[in-house]
C-alpha positions in Angstrom: 137.4 212.9 68.4 140.1 213.9 71.2 138.0 216.7 72.8 134.9 214.7 73.6 137.1 211.8 75.0 139.2 215.0 77.2 135.8 216.5 78.2 134.4 212.8 79.1 137.8 212.4 81.4 136.9 216.1 83.0 133.6 215.6 83.8 134.4 212.1 85.5 136.6 212.8 87.4 135.1 216.3 88.7 132.3 213.7 89.3 134.6 211.7 91.4 136.3 215.1 93.2 133.0 216.6 94.3 131.9 213.3 95.7 134.7 212.7 98.0 135.3 216.3 99.3 131.3 216.1 99.8 131.6 213.1 101.6 134.8 214.9 104.0 133.6 218.3 104.7 131.5 217.6 107.8 133.6 215.3 109.2 136.7 217.9 109.1 134.5 220.6 110.7 133.2 217.8 113.1 134.4 214.6 114.8 131.6 213.6 115.9 129.6 214.1 112.9 131.7 211.7 111.3 130.4 208.7 113.7 126.2 209.9 113.0 126.7 210.2 109.9 128.3 206.8 108.8 125.7 205.5 111.5 122.9 207.2 108.8 125.0 205.4 105.6 125.1 202.5 107.3 120.8 202.9 108.3 119.7 203.7 105.5 122.0 200.7 103.6 119.7 198.9 105.8 116.4 200.6 105.4 117.3 200.4 101.6 118.3 196.8 102.2 115.3 195.6 104.3 113.1 197.5 101.8 114.2 195.9 99.0 113.7 192.1 100.7 110.1 193.4 102.1 109.4 194.2 98.3 110.3 190.4 97.4 109.0 188.9 100.2 105.5 190.9 99.5 106.0 189.8 96.0 106.6 185.7 96.7 103.9 185.9 99.4 101.7 187.6 97.1 102.4 185.2 94.3 102.3 182.3 96.5 98.8 183.8 97.8 97.9 184.3 93.8 98.2 180.9 93.3 96.4 179.5 95.6 93.4 182.3 94.8 93.5 181.3 90.8 93.4 177.5 92.0 90.4 178.3 93.6 88.8 179.9 91.4 89.6 177.7 88.8 87.4 175.0 90.6 84.8 176.9 91.8 83.7 177.9 88.0 80.2 177.4 87.2 80.2 174.1 85.5 82.8 172.6 88.5 81.7 169.3 90.8 81.4 172.3 93.8 78.7 174.6 92.0 76.9 170.9 91.4 77.3 169.8 94.9 76.2 173.1 96.8 72.6 172.2 95.7 72.6 169.1 97.4 72.6 167.6 100.9 76.1 166.4 102.2 74.3 162.8 102.9 75.6 159.4 102.5 72.3 159.2 99.8 74.6 160.9 97.7 77.6 158.9 99.0 78.8 158.9 94.9 79.3 162.9 94.9 80.7 163.3 98.2 83.5 160.4 97.2 83.7 163.1 93.7 84.9 165.7 95.8 86.5 163.8 98.5 88.9 163.4 95.9 88.1 166.9 94.5 89.5 167.8 97.6 92.8 165.8 97.8 93.7 167.5 94.6 93.4 170.8 95.6 95.8 170.1 98.5 98.6 168.2 96.6 99.0 171.2 94.4 99.5 173.2 96.8 102.3 174.5 99.5 101.8 174.4 103.5 98.3 173.5 103.3 97.2 171.9 106.4 93.5 170.9 106.1 91.3 172.0 102.7 87.3 171.9 103.6 83.9 172.3 101.7 81.3 174.1 102.9 77.7 173.8 101.6 76.0 176.6 103.0 72.4 176.1 102.3 72.5 172.3 104.0 75.2 174.1 106.7 77.5 171.0 106.5 81.1 170.8 105.4 83.3 168.0 103.7 86.6 167.6 105.5 88.8 165.1 104.4 90.5 163.8 107.5 86.9 163.4 109.7 84.2 163.3 106.6 81.2 164.9 106.7 80.5 167.9 109.7 78.0 170.2 111.1 78.8 173.8 111.5 79.2 172.8 115.1 81.3 170.2 114.8 83.3 172.1 112.5 84.3 174.1 115.7 85.3 176.9 113.7 82.6 179.9 114.1 84.5 182.7 112.7 86.2 180.9 109.5 82.1 180.3 108.6 80.9 183.4 109.4 83.5 185.1 106.9 82.6 182.3 104.3 78.9 183.1 104.3 79.8 187.1 104.4 82.3 187.3 102.3 81.9 188.0 98.6 85.6 187.6 97.3 88.2 184.9 98.4 89.5 186.7 101.8 92.2 185.6 104.5 91.0 185.2 108.1 94.5 186.0 109.8 96.4 183.3 111.5 95.2 181.6 115.0 96.7 179.5 117.6 95.0 175.7 118.0 91.7 177.0 116.8 90.9 173.2 118.0 91.7 169.8 118.2 91.6 168.8 114.5 94.2 172.1 113.6 96.5 172.5 116.4 99.9 174.6 115.6 99.4 178.1 114.1 96.8 179.0 111.0 96.1 181.0 108.3 93.0 180.5 106.8 91.4 180.9 103.2 88.2 181.0 102.0 86.9 181.6 98.4 82.9 181.9 98.3 81.0 179.9 95.5 77.8 182.0 94.1 75.2 181.0 91.9 76.1 183.0 88.8 72.3 184.3 88.4 71.5 185.2 91.4 75.0 186.0 92.6 74.0 184.2 96.2 76.7 182.4 98.3 75.9 178.5 98.3 79.0 177.6 99.4 82.7 178.0 100.0 86.0 176.3 99.6 88.0 176.5 103.4 92.1 176.4 103.0 94.3 176.2 106.7 97.4 176.9 105.8 100.7 176.3 108.2 101.5 179.8 109.0 105.1 178.3 111.0 106.0 176.6 107.6 105.1 179.6 105.4 107.4 181.5 108.0 110.5 178.7 107.7 109.8 178.8 103.8 109.3 182.8 103.1 110.2 184.3 105.8 113.7 182.9 106.9 116.3 185.6 107.7 119.6 185.3 105.3 121.0 187.9 108.5 120.5 186.3 111.9 120.6 189.7 113.6 117.4 190.6 111.4 113.3 189.6 112.3 111.0 189.6 109.7 107.3 189.0 110.8 104.1 189.9 109.4 101.1 192.2 111.2 97.4 192.5 110.5 95.8 195.5 111.3 95.3 194.8 115.2 99.3 194.2 115.9 98.9 190.3 115.8 102.0 188.5 114.4 100.3 186.7 111.5 103.9 185.1 110.2 107.3 185.3 111.8 111.0 184.4 111.3 111.2 183.1 114.6 108.3 180.8 114.5 107.6 180.8 118.6 106.2 184.7 117.8 103.6 183.9 115.8 99.8 184.4 117.0 101.4 187.0 119.6 100.7 190.7 120.0 104.0 192.7 119.9 104.5 194.4 123.3 104.9 198.2 121.2 102.3 196.9 119.2 100.4 200.3 119.5 103.1 202.5 118.8 104.0 200.6 115.9 101.4 200.5 113.8 100.9 204.4 114.4 104.4 204.3 112.8 104.1 201.7 110.2 102.0 203.2 106.5 98.5 203.5 107.0 98.0 202.8 103.1 96.5 206.5 102.8 99.5 207.6 101.2 103.0 206.2 101.5 103.2 202.3 101.4 106.4 202.3 103.3 108.0 203.5 106.3 111.5 203.9 108.3 111.6 204.8 111.6 113.4 203.6 115.0 111.0 202.0 118.2 111.9 200.2 120.7 111.0 196.5 119.8 110.7 193.5 122.4 112.5 195.7 124.2 115.9 196.9 122.2 116.3 199.7 120.1 115.5 199.0 116.3 115.7 199.8 113.3 112.5 199.1 111.5 111.3 199.0 108.0 107.7 198.3 107.0 105.7 197.5 103.9 101.7 197.9 103.6 100.3 195.4 101.6 96.7 196.6 100.6 95.6 193.6 99.2 95.4 192.0 102.7 95.6 194.8 104.8 99.2 193.5 106.4 102.5 194.7 106.8 105.6 193.7 106.6 108.0 194.6 108.8 111.6 194.1 109.4 113.5 194.9 112.5 117.5 195.1 112.9 118.5 196.1 116.8 120.1 199.2 116.4 123.4 198.3 118.5 124.7 195.8 115.8 125.1 198.7 113.8 126.7 201.4 115.4 130.4 199.8 115.7 130.2 199.7 111.9 129.9 203.7 112.4 132.9 204.1 114.5 135.4 202.5 112.3 134.2 204.6 109.6 134.2 207.7 111.2 137.9 207.0 111.8 138.7 206.3 108.4 136.8 209.3 107.2 138.8 211.7 109.8 142.2 211.0 108.2 141.0 211.2 104.4 139.1 214.3 105.0 142.0 216.7 106.8 143.4 217.1 103.9 140.8 218.3 101.9 138.7 220.1 104.0 139.8 223.6 102.9 139.5 222.6 99.3 135.6 221.0 100.1 134.0 224.4 101.3 135.2 226.0 98.5 134.1 223.4 96.0 130.7 222.3 98.0 128.5 224.6 96.9 129.6 224.4 93.0 129.2 220.8 93.0 125.7 221.0 94.5 124.4 223.9 91.9 126.2 221.7 88.7 124.7 218.1 90.3 121.7 218.3 91.8 120.1 221.3 91.0 118.7 219.9 87.7 117.7 216.4 89.9 115.2 219.4 92.0 114.2 220.5 88.5 113.0 217.6 87.4 111.6 216.2 90.8 109.5 219.9 91.0 108.1 219.2 87.2 107.9 215.8 87.7 105.0 216.0 90.7 104.1 219.8 90.0 100.5 218.3 88.7 100.1 216.0 91.6 100.7 215.5 95.4 104.5 214.1 96.1 105.5 211.7 98.3 107.3 212.0 102.0 110.7 211.6 100.7 114.0 213.7 100.7 115.6 211.9 98.5 115.6 213.5 95.1 116.8 210.2 93.8 115.1 208.0 95.3 111.7 209.8 94.8 112.3 209.9 91.0 113.0 206.0 91.3 109.8 205.4 92.7 107.6 207.1 91.2 109.3 205.7 87.7 108.5 202.5 89.4 105.1 203.2 90.2 104.2 204.0 86.6 105.5 201.0 85.6 103.4 198.8 88.0 100.5 200.9 87.1 100.9 200.3 83.4 101.7 196.3 83.6 98.4 196.1 85.8 96.3 197.8 83.5 97.9 195.5 80.4 97.3 192.4 82.5 93.8 193.3 83.1 93.1 194.5 80.0 94.3 191.6 78.3 92.4 189.3 80.6 88.6 191.0 79.8 90.0 191.2 75.8 90.5 187.2 76.2 87.7 186.6 77.9 85.6 188.4 75.6 86.9 186.7 72.5 86.6 183.2 74.3 82.2 183.9 75.4 81.8 185.9 71.3 83.5 182.8 70.0 81.4 180.2 71.9 78.0 182.4 71.3 78.8 182.6 67.6 79.4 179.0 66.5 76.1 178.2 68.8 74.5 180.7 66.3 74.0 183.0 68.7 75.8 186.3 67.7 74.2 186.8 64.2 75.1 190.3 63.7 78.4 190.1 62.0 79.3 193.9 62.6 80.8 191.9 66.0 82.8 189.9 63.8 85.8 192.1 63.0 86.0 192.8 66.9 87.0 189.5 67.2 91.3 189.3 66.2 90.6 185.4 65.7 89.3 184.5 62.2 89.8 187.5 59.9 92.2 186.5 58.2 90.5 184.4 55.3 89.8 180.5 55.4 88.8 179.1 58.6 89.4 174.9 59.6 87.0 173.6 62.7 87.6 170.4 63.8 85.4 168.8 66.3 87.0 166.4 68.5 84.4 164.2 70.8 86.2 161.5 73.3 84.8 158.2 74.2 82.2 158.9 76.5 82.4 155.2 77.8 85.9 155.8 79.4 85.3 159.2 80.1 82.4 158.0 82.5 84.1 155.2 83.5 87.3 156.2 84.4 87.1 160.3 85.8 85.1 162.1 88.2 83.6 165.2 86.0 85.9 167.5 87.6 88.2 165.6 86.3 87.3 165.3 82.8 87.4 169.1 82.0 90.8 168.5 82.9 91.6 167.2 79.1 90.7 170.5 77.7 94.8 171.2 78.5 95.8 168.4 77.0 93.7 168.7 73.6 94.6 172.2 73.7 98.2 170.8 74.3 98.5 168.7 71.9 95.9 170.7 68.8 98.6 173.8 69.1 101.3 171.4 68.6 100.3 169.7 65.5 98.3 173.0 63.7 100.4 175.7 65.3 103.0 175.4 62.6 100.2 175.9 59.8 98.3 179.4 61.6 96.4 180.0 64.5 94.5 178.2 66.5 91.7 178.3 69.0 90.6 175.8 71.0 86.7 176.0 73.3 85.9 172.8 75.0 81.4 172.7 74.5 81.0 170.1 77.2 82.9 167.8 79.0 84.8 165.6 76.2 83.7 167.5 72.9 86.0 170.2 72.0 86.0 172.6 69.0 89.3 173.4 67.8 89.3 176.6 65.2 92.0 176.4 62.7 92.7 180.2 60.7 94.4 178.8 58.1 94.5 182.2 56.2 93.8 180.3 52.7 92.1 177.8 50.8 94.8 174.7 51.9 91.6 172.0 50.4 90.4 169.3 51.0 93.5 166.6 51.0 95.1 169.2 53.9 92.0 169.2 56.2 91.8 165.8 56.2 95.5 164.9 56.9 95.4 167.7 59.4 92.7 165.8 61.2 94.3 162.5 61.1 97.6 164.1 63.0 95.5 165.6 65.1 93.7 161.9 66.1 96.9 160.0 65.7 98.3 162.3 68.5 95.2 162.5 71.1 95.1 158.6 70.7 98.7 158.1 71.5 99.2 160.3 74.2 95.3 160.1 75.8 95.4 156.9 75.3 91.0 157.3 74.3 89.2 156.8 71.5 87.9 159.8 69.9 86.2 161.0 66.3 87.3 164.1 64.7 84.3 165.5 62.3 86.0 168.3 59.7 84.6 171.2 58.3 85.8 174.2 56.5 83.8 178.0 56.4 85.1 180.1 53.5 84.0 183.0 54.6 86.1 182.7 57.8 83.8 183.6 60.8 80.9 184.1 58.8 79.5 180.2 57.9 81.8 179.0 60.9 78.4 178.6 63.4 77.3 176.5 59.9 80.5 174.6 59.7 80.1 173.5 63.3 76.5 172.4 63.0 77.3 170.0 60.0 80.3 169.0 62.6 77.6 168.3 64.9 75.7 166.4 62.8 78.5 164.3 61.6 79.7 163.2 65.1 75.8 162.4 66.4 76.0 159.9 63.7 79.8 158.8 63.6 78.4 154.9 64.0 77.7 155.3 60.5 80.9 155.7 59.6 82.8 154.4 62.4 85.5 155.3 65.2 89.0 156.2 65.2 88.8 158.5 62.1 88.3 161.7 60.4 84.8 162.5 59.1 84.7 165.3 56.6 81.8 167.1 56.0 82.2 167.9 52.5 82.6 164.2 51.4 79.9 162.6 53.0 78.2 160.0 51.6 74.8 161.0 49.7 73.0 158.0 51.1 74.9 158.3 54.4 73.5 162.0 54.6 69.6 160.9 53.9 69.9 157.7 56.4 71.4 160.7 59.0 68.6 161.9 58.4 65.8 159.9 58.3 67.3 159.2 62.0 67.4 162.3 62.7 63.2 162.3 61.8 62.5 159.5 63.8 64.8 161.2 66.8 62.7 164.6 66.8 59.0 162.4 66.9 60.5 160.5 70.3 61.5 163.5 71.6 58.2 165.6 70.6 56.1 162.6 72.3 57.9 163.4 75.4 57.9 166.7 75.7 54.1 166.5 74.7 53.5 164.2 78.2 52.8 161.2 75.9 55.3 158.1 76.4 53.4 155.3 75.2 53.8 157.1 71.9 57.3 158.4 72.5 58.1 154.5 73.2 56.6 153.5 69.8 58.1 155.6 68.0 61.2 154.3 69.7 60.7 151.1 68.7 60.5 151.5 64.7 63.6 153.6 65.1 65.5 150.5 66.9 63.7 148.3 64.0 65.2 151.0 61.1 69.0 150.4 63.0 67.9 146.8 62.6 67.0 146.4 59.7 69.9 148.7 57.6 72.5 148.9 60.4 75.5 146.5 61.6 76.7 148.3 64.7 79.4 147.0 66.9 78.7 147.6 70.2 81.3 150.4 71.1 79.4 151.7 68.0 75.7 151.0 68.9 76.4 153.0 73.0 77.9 155.9 71.2 74.9 156.6 69.4 72.3 155.7 71.8 74.5 157.4 75.0 73.7 160.5 72.7 70.3 159.8 72.2 69.9 159.2 75.9 70.9 163.0 76.8 68.5 164.6 74.6 65.4 161.9 76.0 66.5 163.0 79.4 66.1 166.5 78.6 62.8 166.0 76.9 61.4 164.1 79.8 62.5 167.0 82.1 60.7 169.6 79.8 57.4 167.8 80.6 57.6 167.0 84.0 61.5 167.5 86.0 60.0 164.7 89.0 60.2 162.3 86.2 63.4 161.0 86.3 64.8 163.3 89.3 65.8 160.1 91.2 67.9 158.5 88.0 71.6 159.4 88.2 72.8 159.7 84.2 76.8 158.6 84.8 75.2 155.1 86.3 72.3 155.0 83.5 75.4 155.9 80.8 77.9 153.0 82.8 75.1 150.2 82.5 73.9 151.2 78.6 77.3 150.7 78.5 76.6 146.6 79.0 74.0 146.1 76.7 75.5 144.0 73.7 72.7 144.2 71.1 69.9 146.0 70.1 67.5 144.1 71.8 68.8 144.4 74.4 69.5 148.2 74.6 65.5 148.4 73.4 64.7 146.6 77.0 67.0 148.4 78.5 64.9 151.6 77.2 61.7 149.9 78.1 62.1 149.2 81.4 64.7 152.0 82.4 63.1 155.1 80.9 59.3 154.5 79.5 57.8 152.6 82.2 59.1 154.7 84.7 57.7 157.7 82.6 54.7 155.6 81.9 54.5 155.1 85.6 54.8 158.9 86.8 52.3 159.9 84.0 49.9 157.4 85.7 50.4 158.2 89.1 49.6 161.6 88.1 46.6 160.7 86.7 45.3 158.6 89.6 45.6 161.7 92.1 43.9 163.9 89.6 41.3 161.5 89.5 40.7 161.2 93.1 41.0 164.9 94.3 38.6 165.4 91.7 36.2 163.2 93.2 36.7 164.3 96.6 36.1 168.0 94.8 32.6 166.2 94.0 31.9 165.0 97.1 33.2 168.3 99.1 31.2 170.5 97.0 27.7 168.3 97.4 28.5 168.6 101.4 28.9 172.7 101.1 25.1 172.7 99.3 23.4 170.3 101.0 25.3 170.9 104.8 21.3 171.5 105.9 20.0 168.6 104.9 20.9 164.8 106.1 24.3 163.6 105.5 26.0 160.4 105.8 29.3 158.4 104.8 26.8 156.1 102.7 25.0 158.6 100.5 28.6 160.8 99.0 29.9 157.2 98.7 26.7 156.2 96.3 27.9 159.5 94.8 30.7 159.0 93.5 30.5 155.2 93.1 32.5 154.2 95.6 32.0 151.7 99.0 32.7 153.9 102.6 35.6 152.3 102.9 37.1 153.2 100.0 35.7 156.8 100.0 36.5 157.3 103.5 40.1 156.4 103.2 40.3 158.3 100.3 38.7 161.6 102.2 41.3 161.0 104.6 44.3 161.0 102.0 43.5 163.8 100.1 41.7 166.2 103.0 43.8 165.2 106.0 40.4 164.9 108.2 37.9 161.7 108.3 34.4 162.4 106.7 32.7 163.2 109.9 35.2 165.9 111.2 34.8 167.9 107.9 31.1 167.8 107.6 31.3 168.9 111.9 33.8 171.2 110.9 31.9 173.0 107.8 28.6 173.0 110.0 30.1 174.4 113.1 31.4 177.3 110.5 27.8 178.1 109.0 26.4 178.1 112.9 29.2 181.1 113.8 27.5 182.9 110.8 24.5 182.3 111.8 25.0 183.5 115.6 26.2 186.8 114.1 22.0 187.6 113.5 20.7 187.7 117.0 17.3 187.7 115.6 18.0 183.7 115.1 17.9 181.4 118.7 20.1 178.2 118.8 17.2 176.5 118.5 16.9 177.6 115.4 20.4 177.2 114.2 20.3 173.7 115.4 17.1 172.9 113.8 18.6 174.6 110.4 22.1 172.3 110.8 19.8 168.7 111.0 21.3 167.9 114.6 18.6 166.2 116.8 19.0 168.1 119.9 19.9 171.3 120.6 22.6 169.4 123.3 24.1 167.7 121.1 24.9 170.8 118.9 26.0 172.8 122.0 28.2 170.0 122.9 29.6 169.8 119.5 30.0 173.3 119.2 32.2 173.7 122.1 34.2 170.7 121.3 35.2 172.4 117.9 35.5 175.9 119.2 35.9 175.6 123.3 32.8 178.0 124.0 28.9 177.7 123.8 27.3 179.2 121.1 25.6 181.7 123.7 28.8 182.8 124.9 30.6 182.8 121.0 27.1 185.6 120.6 28.3 187.5 123.7 31.7 187.5 122.2 30.3 189.2 118.8 28.3 191.2 120.5 30.9 192.7 122.9 32.9 193.5 119.4 30.5 195.3 117.3 30.0 198.0 120.7 
């Protein structure tokens, strides 16, 4: 132990002596070198400090911008209001959707910092919604550069700082666009545009702790995007061309340290290249502020070094061999397989290499985990719906492979959701239900929650053992109580088991959905256990389901009368066998409405195109009795469908009549034709036929006959053996003059001239 201790002290003392001697020898040999060495030391310290600050500054800004990008990416999700409204014109006929979009933009703005304005761009219709000025055209928006960027960019991109863009956006603004794409065609249909106050960002994030130092951000053209001295934002630095040449290009190193004349002052520059936006983070310190400490350092080193100069010369070589040679060998070993960085300091080089490896590993791990999480969620979603039949994929999921699974389907009250929240806000309830279920069920096993649609959540609870029906009920009731307490919304929960883990999960989901569909039989605000359902209730539910299937089949087949009759029978069945409260009645018929809507849309998408679902649901909630519900469906749905079907049948019949008339004209053009003759042919009077012919063909009866006969005349004129007189007689014209006059009126030239043109073309 004593030897080891003595050895440790000896090594430590030797290391201190070597450092002291190596730092004093240059000063002792050359006095002027002390000042240069001191200046270099201070400069390196400044470089190192500013490099660290720039790294942190870039990380903070990237974090802030990533927050903006992630939030906008979340709002541009497939089922968000943005994906809906890009297919809709921003006109006042769609006032309700515009109002929801307006609120969404304000919510977005409240969640972001330094935002001057946030707008929505509907590329399809060429319109924008700005919270301050409402709906604007592309010209009224007065920023073509941002609009072009929004149309062309596939991913979220930045538009560099500009000054006084328009009257709506004075000052210095930095813009960001996030495209909204159609997930099937990948076409860009819209964009979210965010204007950030560059001055506010500069004051917050580029505020220099040392007033001697200036921090600023440049783009690749040398424009100052942000600056701790805000008055310089938007300008081009005076020595921009030389400065950009000296800054790192991104092809090799991403950092640079150098001296340059900046704004008329010799300055020390630290440059940090950010490949994410092709920006440069730069710090500048006037060189004259660093020379004074070097003079004091020189004087101190001179007095310290004089007594050690001779000994330092003898020990300098030994010190370099014993301390520095291993570092050099290590550096050569690390970078023997690749191109080393442009750095002479081996210590810093090794540190940077380690940092880069750690950063690459962290980024790779984050991407891998994100991809795995997305894949797991998609696979579980498809498994619930029964689309993932191959059990081979079950083993690749990290959830549900530990035994028995409990499945809770949580359905919030649809009426209150529609009355109180926009469709976009309804998606936020996913996070609330997720927190509640993880808090209540997390201590009993892992929990996975998925939103099947707004208001319906599937909670998969990996219990790992057979906890029994009592545990299933008690845990479901705990979740129900927590949701009612914190969310203040009525809900129904169906609970079921999958003893085989993932294998039976789809069947458990189907049972749960069925229980929720007919939850009005059991009542609201309770937990329904699928394995304890009353057989009589199950039989009643099957009977209702059979009626529903008949109603939907008739609708999809285009028979609204038969569908309405089956609906009337369904109402009679419910009236005779159930006693429903208004809210229970609404819960059942709201779910049935969605099925009817989809069935009608499959047959004829035009039938309910002008009937908003939200207004329908809110109006349905006002019906208090089964009689009122039946009348509401009869007038609001079935009558509309009958009208559309009748109109289509009428249009088809009218088209058949006119087709019969035109066929007769084509077959008897060389006979006497009259409106009365054709009207008698289709059992109409002349007024009815004239009006109907104009409606279907777009021209009146007489003009159609004239045009058709002129077309036949053109074909006959191609035969030089036929005289104009013969053609006139064949087409039943009273005289050659009448024929020539009508032919010229239609074609602009006489029959003779037309025949000459044909002969010239043949020659």
